[in-house]
C-alpha positions in Angstrom: -45.4 -81.4 -9.8 -47.8 -81.3 -6.9 -47.1 -82.9 -3.5 -48.8 -86.1 -4.5 -46.8 -86.5 -7.7 -43.6 -85.7 -5.9 -44.2 -88.4 -3.2 -45.4 -90.9 -5.9 -42.2 -90.3 -7.9 -40.1 -90.7 -4.8 -41.7 -94.0 -3.7 -41.7 -95.5 -7.2 -37.9 -95.4 -7.3 -38.0 -98.1 -4.6 -41.3 -100.0 -4.8 -44.2 -100.5 -7.1 -47.7 -99.6 -5.9 -50.8 -99.7 -7.9 -52.6 -96.4 -8.3 -55.2 -97.6 -5.8 -52.5 -98.6 -3.3 -50.7 -95.3 -3.7 -54.0 -93.3 -3.3 -54.6 -95.2 0.0 -51.0 -94.6 1.1 -51.2 -90.9 0.2 -54.5 -90.5 2.1 -52.5 -90.9 5.4 -50.3 -87.8 4.8 -51.2 -84.3 5.8 -49.8 -81.3 3.8 -48.4 -78.6 6.0 -46.7 -75.3 5.3 -44.2 -73.5 7.5 -42.5 -70.1 7.1 -38.8 -69.4 7.1 -37.6 -69.4 10.7 -40.6 -71.3 12.0 -40.1 -74.2 14.3 -41.4 -77.6 13.4 -40.1 -79.6 16.4 -38.6 -78.2 19.6 -36.5 -80.1 22.1 -38.9 -81.3 24.8 -41.9 -81.7 22.4 -43.8 -84.9 21.9 -43.1 -86.1 18.4 -45.7 -88.0 16.5 -44.8 -87.3 12.9 -42.1 -87.6 10.3 -41.9 -85.1 7.5 -41.4 -85.6 3.8 -40.1 -82.4 2.3 -41.9 -81.2 -0.8 -40.3 -77.8 -1.1 -37.8 -75.7 0.8 -35.2 -76.6 3.3 -35.2 -77.5 7.0 -32.5 -78.2 9.5 -32.4 -80.7 12.3 -30.1 -79.5 15.1 -29.0 -79.9 18.7 -28.0 -77.1 21.0 -25.6 -78.2 23.8 -25.2 -76.9 27.3 -22.7 -74.3 26.1 -25.3 -73.0 23.6 -23.4 -74.3 20.6 -25.5 -75.5 17.7 -24.7 -78.8 16.0 -26.6 -79.5 12.8 -27.5 -83.1 12.3 -29.2 -82.8 8.9 -30.3 -80.4 6.2 -33.6 -81.7 4.7 -34.2 -80.7 1.1 -37.0 -81.7 -1.3 -37.7 -85.5 -1.2 -35.8 -85.9 2.1 -37.4 -87.1 5.3 -36.8 -85.5 8.8 -38.0 -85.8 12.4 -36.5 -86.5 15.8 -36.5 -90.3 15.1 -35.5 -91.2 18.7 -38.5 -89.4 20.1 -40.8 -90.6 17.3 -40.0 -94.3 17.5 -39.4 -94.5 21.3 -42.2 -92.1 22.3 -39.9 -89.9 24.3 -39.5 -86.2 24.3 -37.6 -84.5 21.5 -33.9 -84.0 22.1 -33.4 -82.1 18.8 -35.0 -79.2 17.1 -36.2 -79.0 13.5 -36.8 -75.6 11.9 -37.2 -73.9 8.5 -34.3 -72.4 6.7 -36.7 -71.3 3.9 -40.4 -71.4 3.5 -41.3 -75.1 3.5 -44.0 -77.5 2.4 -44.0 -81.0 3.9 -46.2 -84.0 4.0 -46.6 -85.2 7.6 -47.1 -88.9 8.4 -47.8 -90.0 11.9 -45.9 -92.9 13.5 -49.2 -94.7 14.0 -50.1 -94.4 10.3 -46.7 -95.5 9.2 -46.9 -98.6 11.3 -50.4 -99.3 10.1 -49.3 -98.9 6.4 -46.3 -101.1 7.0 -48.5 -103.9 8.5 -50.9 -103.7 5.6 -48.5 -103.5 2.7 -45.2 -105.4 2.3 -44.1 -102.9 -0.3 -44.6 -99.9 2.1 -42.7 -101.8 4.8 -39.9 -102.5 2.3 -39.8 -98.8 1.3 -39.5 -97.6 4.9 -36.8 -100.2 5.6 -34.9 -99.2 2.5 -35.2 -95.6 3.5 -34.0 -96.3 7.1 -31.1 -98.3 5.8 -30.0 -95.4 3.4 -30.3 -93.0 6.3 -28.2 -95.2 8.5 -25.5 -95.5 5.8 -25.4 -91.8 5.3 -25.1 -91.2 9.1 -22.3 -93.8 9.3 -20.4 -92.1 6.4 -20.8 -88.7 8.0 -19.5 -90.0 11.3 -16.5 -91.7 9.7 -15.8 -88.5 7.8 -15.9 -86.5 11.0 -13.4 -88.9 12.6 -11.1 -89.3 9.6 -11.1 -86.1 7.6 -10.0 -82.6 8.2 -12.3 -79.6 7.7 -11.3 -79.0 4.2 -12.0 -82.5 3.1 -15.4 -82.6 4.9 -16.3 -79.3 3.2 -15.3 -80.6 -0.2 -17.4 -83.8 0.4 -20.4 -81.7 1.3 -20.0 -79.5 -1.7 -19.6 -82.5 -4.0 -22.7 -84.3 -2.6 -25.0 -81.4 -2.2 -23.9 -78.4 -4.3 -27.4 -76.8 -4.0 -26.8 -76.2 -0.2 -24.3 -73.5 -0.9 -26.9 -71.3 -2.5 -29.7 -72.2 -0.2 -28.2 -72.4 3.3 -26.4 -69.5 5.1 -22.7 -70.1 5.6 -22.9 -70.1 9.4 -25.2 -73.1 9.2 -22.9 -74.9 6.9 -20.1 -74.2 9.4 -22.3 -75.6 12.2 -22.9 -78.7 10.1 -19.2 -79.2 9.6 -18.4 -78.5 13.3 -16.3 -75.4 12.6 -16.4 -71.7 13.1 -17.9 -69.3 10.5 -14.4 -67.8 10.0 -12.8 -71.2 9.3 -15.5 -71.9 6.7 -14.9 -68.5 5.1 -11.3 -69.3 4.6 -12.2 -72.6 2.9 -15.1 -71.0 0.9 -12.8 -68.3 -0.4 -10.2 -70.8 -1.5 -12.5 -72.5 -4.0 
């Protein structure tokens, strides 16, 4: 499938658009390609886009004052990513987004998203639904971090996203789980 078909398939799981409406919606996206290791958003940047992943995998992460990386999200095909605080509040980015693999994304500006939402109830409904799903996933992850030990969090991640384990280096999975690479190795080898 090409990028247009992938987005159309993704949207159609939530809302119905006529072909003409979808063509108009799609016309607001810009296809971009990034190479493995390339930065999409750096802390301190102005952020004016969110990205719909067509192929590849990105990571959204924060580096604290002690230079420790915390991964907030892996973004795989049909996932969306950005620094949403910076995007919606028009502040400087506090997180980074870069490419774990070569990546193709569709970029939608905040201005165009707002315009589309004002013009089409169905588009507004889609973005509200997507935001709600993202909030629920964040809440579940936070509760898991507060409630579960490393082994349980590792098992949850493996069950939800088994493809990550062939796609993402283990040190990044460890950073996502908030543990050392060595701790993850012990868990990984026990499966």
